[in-house]
N, C-alpha and C positions, 0 to 999 in steps of 0.2 A: 851502522854501528861497528862495522868489521874495516871498514877505510875510513873510521869518522874521522882518526888521528891525522890524517895524510890531506882529507879533503876538506874537513868540516872543522875548521880550528876554533869556533864556539865551544864545541865539545869537549876536547881536550881536558880542561881542569873541571868536568862537571861531574856531581858523583852518578853512580851507575843508575837509578832512577829516573833521573833529568835527561839522562843520555837516551833511555828508552822512552822514554815520554816525548822528546823530539823527533827519535827516529818513528814513533806511531805516528805523529801530527805531519811528519813531513809524507810518509805513506801515504796517509788519509786525504789529502790534498794533491797529489799526485794522480788520484784517480781523478780528479774534474776534470771536466770539460766544459766547453764553452756554447750551450744552444742558441745562444744571441747573434753570435759570430757564424753559426753554422746554417742558421737560417734566414742572414743577411745575403751569406755566398748565393745561398739555395735560389733564393728572390733574386739576385742579381744575372742569374745564370739562367732565370726559370727552370732549373732543372728539375726531372720528373723521372722515376724510374725505378728499377726495384733496390738497386744498390742506394740511391739517393733516400729512398724510402727506410729500408735497414739504417742506416747511418746515422737520420736524425733520431729514430726509433731509439736507438741503443745512446745518443746524446742526452737526450731528454731524458729516460729510465734512467742514466749513470748521474745525473743534477740531483734526482730524488736520492738513489742510493748515498752519495754523497752527503749530503746533507744529515742522514741518519747515522751514518757512519762516523758523522764528525760528533754528532750528539753522542755516541756511544763512547767516541774516543776522547773526548771531554772529561767524560766520566772515569773512565780509565788512569787518565793523565793525572786528574787531582788526586782521585785514590794512589797513585803508583808516588805521585810528589809528598804528600802528605806523610804517607807510611816510611819515605826515604827520610824525611827531616824527623820523624820520634825514632826512626833505628838506624841513626848514621848516617843516612845517604845510601843505605845497600837494599831498600825496600823489604817489602814482607807480605806477609797476607796469606791465602789458603783455601781451601774449598770453599770454607763460610764464605771468606772475604769476597771469594769471586761470585758464589749464590747472591751475594746483598747487593754488590754491582748491576749484576743483571738485571736483580729485580728492581734496582733503581732505576734502570734504563727503560724497562717497560712501563714502568709507573706514570715517569717522566712522558715517553712517548704516548702513551692513552691520554694521557691529561692533555697533551699538546693537540692530540687529535681532535678531540672531543671540543676542546675552546676553539681550535681552527675551523673547524663544521659549525660551530654555533655562530663566530665572524662571517662564515662563510654565506651562512643563509640570511644571515644580518643587513650584510653589506648592502647588497643590490637593491633593497626595500629603501636603504637609507640614500644611497644615489639615484635612484626611481621618485623619490617623494619629490613634489614638485607644489609649487603657488596653485590655486584654483585657477580654471579659466577664465580671460577675460581679464585677469588681474595688470598684464600689461596695456590693457586698450584704457588708459588711462586720460583724462582731461591734460591739455599741452603743459599747464605749469607744475601739472607734480610726476609728468611723465620720468623725467631724470632720477626722483626717488625710486622709482617702480622701476628702473632699470638696477640703481644702486642695490636694491633688495636682491633683487633676481641674482645681481653678480656678490652679493653678501652670501647669500644661501648656498649657490656651487663651489662658493669659497670654503665655506663650512664645510659643505657634503666631503671635499677632498681633504681638508685638515684633518676630519675626523681619522683618517687613514694614517698621518701621520702620527697625530696623537695618542690612538690606539699605539702603533707601531714602538714609541716613545716610551709609554707604559708598561709593554712586555718588555724591552730590555731593560728599562727600570729595575720591572719586578725582580728579574733575573738577577741585577747586580745584588738587591735588597735582601733574597734568599739567601743568596752568595754568603753574605756578609754575617747575615744574623742565622740561618740555619744550616749556612757550609755547604747547602746544594741546593739549586733551582728546582722548584716544583716543576716548571714551563721551560720547554728551548724554543724559544722566539721564532727560531727559524722556521720548525716543524709547523707553529701555530700560523705563520703566514702560508708557508707551502700549500699547508691543507685547505686555510681561505680562500687562496686564489681558485685553488683546483673545485671546491664545491664553487663558490660564487660563477665560477665560467661554466661549469660542467650540468648543476643542477640547478638553474635559474632560466627564466624564458629568455628567450632569445634575444628581445629588447632589453632585460636587463643586465642579461650578461655584456652583451654589447655598450651598455652605459656604463656596467663597470669597468669592463678593459678601456675605453675611451678615459675615464677619471683616474686610472690608476697611470694609462699612459701620459697625462698631463703633468703629473706628478714626476714622472721619471727623470726628466732633463734636469730640473734642478737638484734632484735627487744626485742623481750620476755624476753632474759637475760640482757638485761637495763631495762626493765622495772621493774621485778621482784628486781633485785639489788636494784632500786630507793625505790620499796616496803617495802623491808627489811631494807634500811635504815631509812626509818621514820617510824618503829616498835619500837616505845619507850617503854623499858618495865615498867617504870615508869606511863606510859598514858594506858599501855595494865591492869595493875594491877588493877590504879585507875577505870578504866571501866568494873571489871570484872561482877558485877552485871548489868550491862547494855547487855552485851553480853547472859547471863543467859537468861534475861527479850526476848532478840531481838529472841535467838536460838529458846526458847520453843513458844513464841506468831506465829513465822512464821512455825513453824512446826505443831502447831496446825491449823492454817490458812489453810495449804497445803492438810493437812489429810481431813478437810471437805470439803473442797473446789474442791478437786477431787473426794472424793465419790459425793457429788452432782453433780458434771458437769456429772460425769460419768452416775450416775443415770437418771438426764436429756437426756442426748445422747444415752440412751438404752443399755449400754456397759453392759456386763456381770459381776455377780457380784463378780466372782472370779477377774475381771479386777478391778472394780471401789474400791473394797476395798485394794488394792495394789496399787495403780497409786501412791499415796503420795511418794513409797519409791524411786519411778524413779525421784523425782522433786526437791530434797534436796539440791543437789549439787553447788554450784556455782564458781564462778573461775575468771579471769582476766578481763571480762566486768565490774562487780560488782566494783574489787580493782579499774581498772581506772577510773571509775565514781566519787567514793568516793574521790580521789587523787585529780581529777579534780577540787573538791569543797572545799577541805582544805584549800588550800590558800586563799581563800576570804573570811572568817570569824574567827573571834576569838576562836568560839569554832570549829574550823575546824579540828585540830590535835585532840582532842577528840574524833571528830563525824569520822573521818576516821580511830582511833584506833578499836573505836567499831566497824564498818565493815569489818577491817581485821580480828579482832579476830570471827566475825561471820563467817566470809568465811572459815576462817581455822577451825572452827567448824564443818560445813557442808562439807567441803573438807573432813574431816576426817572420818565423817560419812556417808556423801551420795553414795560415789561408791562403797563400801561393801554392801551398800544396794539395790543399784541397780543391782548388779551381782547377788545378790541372789533372788531378783525377778523375774527376766530373767528366773531362773532356776527354780522361782516357776512354772511359768508360760509355762514351757517347748518349751521356743523359744531361748534355747542356742545349738548349735550345735559344742560343742568341749565335750569331755569327754566322 
């Protein structure tokens, strides 16, 4: 907000409520990390040790925190922009409005956790369902038909994930249009579903669930990053280059200061807390997905999304090489 007029051109002509909303969303997404990138680098280097364990734990936990924080931020932003439009753009509210907002967040989160838990217990059963033993040992003339039936069953099991995800996001959109607020947060539902299915099922069912999700991840990532590329308007990116510089610099400095202070308070060795920041810069898919989900709802959405995409690109260029470097510096790389 303080430097918006200088570095964030799309904020200049916005009412105060929208400027605060954009600042809150930017701050929320700046917290996000990239567990997938961290795990890939750790696997590549066969890294193992206290530094690596701490970094991976913090990265995964922050992914959980950012989803919940984003859900709360969305509610706050919706309330701010609605109040701003009702009162000439200067916002409004009070203690009662704050209490209602907190209650709405707790209610939405609780319902989302319950829905996610139910799906988490149901999905492994769906994936584990199979045709009777011996179904494939059929006479030669009908063997191709048996194989086709098996393939269709496997496809239907995996399609259930996609259809459920579509239903969750469609339901969110429908609730926002008809009720003004969503009853469930799809991100929280999906996160809890994966957690329950992976940790509270038998080992075999959990592995089958993981394999099924992995089978779908390739096409989903392909479509997601293709869509991200489509939305990368070079004119918008260039117009917001100063915003990228500000956000990248502010986020990096905050991570350096925060990781150093946290390491000191946690009693970590100096060689660790002086270097933790190098492992926390990377951002990727979660940040992009959250930014793209916000963009269609605001006039400033495309510029906001462009800033976040540019920020993620910068962090993805700088982050992974620094993470590899710091793992080698603390002697936890087991290759070479």
